Structures are given as C-alpha cells and as structure tokens.
N, C-alpha and C positions, 0 to 999 in steps of 0.2 A: 496694496501694501505688502511688502515682502515680510516673511516671517523672521523674527529675531533669532529663533532657535531652528537650526536646520534639521533635516530628517532624511532617512532612507526608507524605502518601502519595506525592506527586509534587512536583517543584520548581516547576512552572508557576504554581499559585495564589500561592505565596509571592513569586515573582519579579514577578508582575503587581501584587500589593499594594504591594511596595516601589517599583516603578516609578511607580505612581499617587501614592503619598505623596511622592515627589520633586517632583511637580507641585503637589500640594495635600494637606497633612496636616491632617485635621480635628482639632478639639479633643478629640473623643471617638471611640474606635474600638470598636464592638461588632459582634456577629454581624449585627445589622440594618444597620449601616453598610456592611459588606462585601457584604451581599445587595443593597443599593441600588446599590452600585458595580458589582456583577456581576463582581468580580475573583477570587472564590474560591468558586464554587458548590459546595455540599455539603462544603466544606473550611474554613468560616468559623472553627470552634472551634480547629482545628489551627493556622491562621495566627495567630489571636489569642494562642494559647499561646506561639508562637515570638516574637511581638512583646513579650509580657510578659517572657519569659526574657531577651530582649536589653535590656529595661529602657526601651524607647522609649514604652511605655504602662504605667500602673500597674494594680493589680488591678481597678479600676473601669473601666478602658479609657481613662482620661484621658491625653492626651499628656504626656510628661515632656520638657520643653523642653531640659534639659541633655543628654539623650541624642539627642533628635530633631533637634538642630542639624545633624547630618550631612545631613538631607534638604533643607536649604535651599541646599546647595552646587550651583550650576548646572553647573559643569564636571564631567564624569565622573571625571576624575582626582582632583579635590578631594573629591567624594563618596566615592569608594573609600577614600581616605586616612582620612577621618573615620569611615566605617562600619567600617573595619578595627579601629579602637580599640574600638568597641562590641562587635564580635564577639569580639575577643581577651579583653576583660574578662569577657564572659559565659561563655566556655569556658576560664576561668583554669586549671582542673585539666589540661586537655588540653595547653595551652601550657607549663605547668610541667613536664610530662613529656617533651614533644617539642620545645619551643622553636619557632622559626620553621619548622622542618621539618613542623610540624603542618599547614600550609597545603597541602603537597604529598603528604600521606599517601594511599596508595591506599585503595580502598573496603574491602578486606579488613581492613587495619590499623585503619581507623576503626571498622568494625563490631566488631572485637575490643575496642577501648577502650570503646565504649558498652555492649556487652553485659556486660563485667566490671564497669563502673561502676554500671550500673542493674539488673543481673541480668535483662536483657530477653530476649525471645525472638529468634530469628534474624530474623524478619520486622521486628520493631520495631527491632532493632539496625541492620539494613540501612537502614531509613528514617531513623533518627537520623543515620547516616553520610551518606546522601544529602542530608539537610537541611543539615548542616554544609558539604558540598561546594557546595551552592547559595549559602550565605552567603559561602563563600570566593571564589566567582566574583563575587559582588556587591562583594566587597572588592578585586577586581582581581588575585586570585592563581590564577585558573583560567578556562577558557573557560565561557561561559554555556551551560547545558544547552539542547540543541536542542529546540524545541517538537515535540510529537507531531503527525503528519499522518495524515489518513485516506486510506488507499490503496484504490484500486478493485481488487478481486480479479480475477485473470486468468480468462478464460472457459476452461472445461475443454474438452478435445478433443471429448468427447461432445456438449457444448453447441454447439460449432462445427459438428459433423456434422449435428446436428438443424437448426440454422439453415440450413445449406447445403441440406438436404433440403427445407426449407420453400420456399426460393427456387427450387429446381429439382425439382418433384415428378415422380416416375417416371410414365412413360406407362402408363396402365391397359390391360388386355387388350382392353376394348371399344373404346378409342380406337385401338389398333393394328389391330384387325380392321376398323374403319371405314376406316382409311387404306388398307389393302390392297384393300378392296372398292371404294373410290373409284378406285384405280389400275386395277382390272380393268374397271370401267365405262368409264373413259376410253380403255381399250385398244381398245374397239369402234370408237371414232371416230378414234383415232390410234395408229399402231404405236409402242410404246415401245422395242422392241429390233430391231436390224437384224442379219441372220445371213448370212454368206457362206461357202459350202462349196466347197472346191477338190478336184476329183476327178482322180486320176492313173490313167490306163489304160495298162497295158503290153500291146501287141498282139504276138501271136506272129509271129515272122519268117516262119514256114512257112505262115501262114494265107492262105486265098484270099479273094476279095472277098465271098463268101457268109458266111464266118466273121465278117468285120469288120462286115457289115450286121447280123448277129444280135446282136453285142455292143452296137452303138449303139442298136438297137431296144430292147434290154433296159434300157439306161441311160435312154432317153427314157421308157419305160413305168414303170419302178420308182422312178426318182429325180427326174426333171424333172416329168413330168405327175402322178405319184403314182397309186396304185391305189385 
C-alpha cells in the first residue's frame, strides 16, 4: 500500500528543487528533468512525489499553472504567502486537526500524526514529518534546515605521535657509536675536558724539616709527576 503522505530522505534535494523552480519552472518535470538540473541526485522520484502531492505538477509531470503561480513570486515574502496556501491545502487533514498550530508542531508530534494516518514505520513517519517541516520552512513558518557539511576528522593522538616520530627519527645505535668515536678521535688533537685538582695538606706542628721534605717529595712523586 502506497503512503498517502510523501517524503524525502533529507530536506536538501526538495529545497534545491523548489529554489530552482522559483527561477525557472519547466513545463514538464520528470526524473530526467531533475537529473539534468542536478538538484536531487538519487532522490528524483521522492521529490516528484512531493510535487505531485502538492499539486504543482500532475501525474504526467506537467506543470499545473493554478498551483505553480506561487513560483513566479519574486519577493520571498510573497512566495511564502502563496506557497503556504498550496501546502495547507495538500495537508488538509493535519490542519483540520491542529489548525495553524500545525506549522509549529515538533518532530515527535508530526511523526505521531503521519504514522497513525499512514500506518507507516518509524523511519518513514520520521521522514514524512521532516518533509512537512521543510515545506513549513519554505512557507515562512520555520527556519530553513541547515545544509550538511563534510567535516575533516581530527587526527588521533596515535597518528600525531607517528607523524612526530617521522619528523624526528630516533638516533640509531650505530650513529651514536660513530659520534662517540669521532669525539674520541678528536680528543687526540684537542683536549675536550679541563681538570683542576686542589690538594690541602695539613702539616704536623711538631714535624721537623726532614718530615716536611718527605711529605712534599711524596706529593711530587705520586700526584704531580705520576708513577
């Protein structure tokens, strides 16, 4: 059983089609027409079903001038006013039940209405509600849905670490050994480290000259000259 209320998977293709038809509404709208315009890729049949439901095209896709006159309104306000009449007439049952409050119903309440009216699944009912919300926005009763944008995924911490490792590769053991060897080789030509040793000698107060001489001879032999 076909659904009484049509729907689109997302509002974007429907909004693009309506926006284009405000600029130029062809005498006949078919799936091939929408493909050539590129306004509803892979959603041509869904958009056509909505346009038929609104009555702006007939079953053969021909434009219905009495309903499509809203699309010749240049000012946004004038278009919304005329388009509102088309939407209200198409969704007569919804407006009979809720009156003007139907324009402001939340998504849950709209889904409830469409599911009970069409015995549709949760997915279809939600899309039917979203389709009406898009038409309400085009009629000036809600904000236009924001277009989807492609976001660039953030780099993971692991990826950052990998990138950092690539930029600053660790020093290999062979490179480190080579560096130490180079330093040792250059050490034969130039001293790399200077060393100063301070020696404090406590001479015994009771020592004689011979004792002092032996102490200094020992220092000269073992520390200064080396053995």
